[in-house]
Steps between C-alpha positions, in 0.01 A plus 500: 500500500711334774507127584223339689673198657617664829514277803499732799573214741841416361746795490826440317650828623459639850727804573451704812676817603779475246753789499810554289759758599802610301696691761271782611267461204179287540413356168206282627326605819295244699314342215250211532420289187297181463465308178262210445532200262360590154495877583656782302615771746641823364735746670430840341716809528736737337866418443679518831198409706668187639329240284811326370663501850187342643487228230866423545446438871195280432689282253805465729759697300515778766475441875251724688632726775181415700190288462396150418454343159346162423494387130352163398528380857859595556647765723680731248697674773666180625483261205473704177701246295255219595221696337671565165358184338144625590516842343576666171630854450504723192708805565448852368808468275563213251719270715562206262800447278476719188753301299326165558208391297147477631529116533844519663377746760202273584725192526734689726211607731368140496834372608536755782166382641614138478259386219620200295390228267139494377385757745752746366411427140127541583550836660721629213235395255225657706691829527577528124147411396303665768675831490514484115879504469563176309583685183743722691670226703832537320505883507744671737299635790658841480363550151139419576243778504429627854160325522661159422783572743232538772335169390838324512568640856150377599560153342829468687332598830233232441728203404483348845117557545520741792216560749564875513605729214651850547480734209681835536375755242460216254348708217704823528589627159292227326250597230123484594433181305789316665383630841155362442639164390733487806201567738304219335792266592489634859129423524561146375769446759272624779219267379751217556534603866831694478505807723620791296647823649562770242634855536395758249463880448230455236162588638313298235695189582409538869134447400594150385599393854283333756637737770736793488699701741600859449863550607674836572828577677537142614151484652173337387250786516189313385418135413182326367345378183501746206121515514491596869777755458324669203184513716680693778337837571739784394535839666564646153190484276557447125365666196559429135477770231492450123678774309635561153772726657616334815807708540316833495220365711741371761683830511171687552353295782824402688483821700171406658528440876274193474741315275788289633635346182427477127618208285451530121436171320383433143274798449385497865594665824486299820445754780574415866320742726621618842385295800153604617413701193138481381497335167199698359666825599824403341317408176332841489838678556657309212211575268500860599876538418456329166204729409685816602793401279283395206636148527279224376508192718332164482339289768616563855406210731598321819709184445594198710858468625739271319782323673744778434269754656477272811879458512549879491236567763642227737855631447391863581313382811804296611737800453265730686500264795881456485556875495249584771 
């Protein structure tokens, strides 16, 4: 469940029409993004969709080719350095010093942000205790498990108490338990009023966000709350079939004209029908093929779309329009 402390009257990011070109290649193509205080906003898309390029422009490490960006009240196109003290950034790769200890890395980050005296000691104590790294403070950062490297990177980004936090694929490669713990930290930060923008390719993580945007080939192709996106009417109806022999069942029914795609998963087949196909008719066809082949099947029923179904449908609609 995403955070509930969103203040829609106070955006901390307002980006309009941002574009990034590398020669003739357009990595980000006229993207608009708004982030509110206390909101968790997710950019969702496959690798190469343009998420990292977009986040780098928003946090001021990469100038846009076109467009306007305002972060924490500062024009990032003209005065990116001025905004650095108001934002934190955790990159996709571990960017701290592997040979330095946890504590040494945090002290270095505190110094870079101009912290000193009691304020610096308080923030170091907070980071070690709150992110549960006190017992690891003398360990070299490069020898930490990946989950704790992510925590250290997050702690470093929070030393100066930013208003905006950018997280680029923060849980990539992390085990499920560490991912859940990391998201609990994200919720807590949002409850404190920090605006959080996170990129991810995990569909289940996108459900944790207040709002998400689907990104593909540098464009945002859909944007809303996870609940509203899941409620979108799809042109491809969905069926779910229980089967003890998913592989054989999928092979037998895949030739039916009414079927667009079959995805096996844990003793079930998720069946996407062709646009406009009557669901009752498709069910009868599938049952008929199974009976003719003496294949025993379990329950066959309509199912609601999940976020991945919506993403695939939106992507197909987008590509159809682009190729028209």
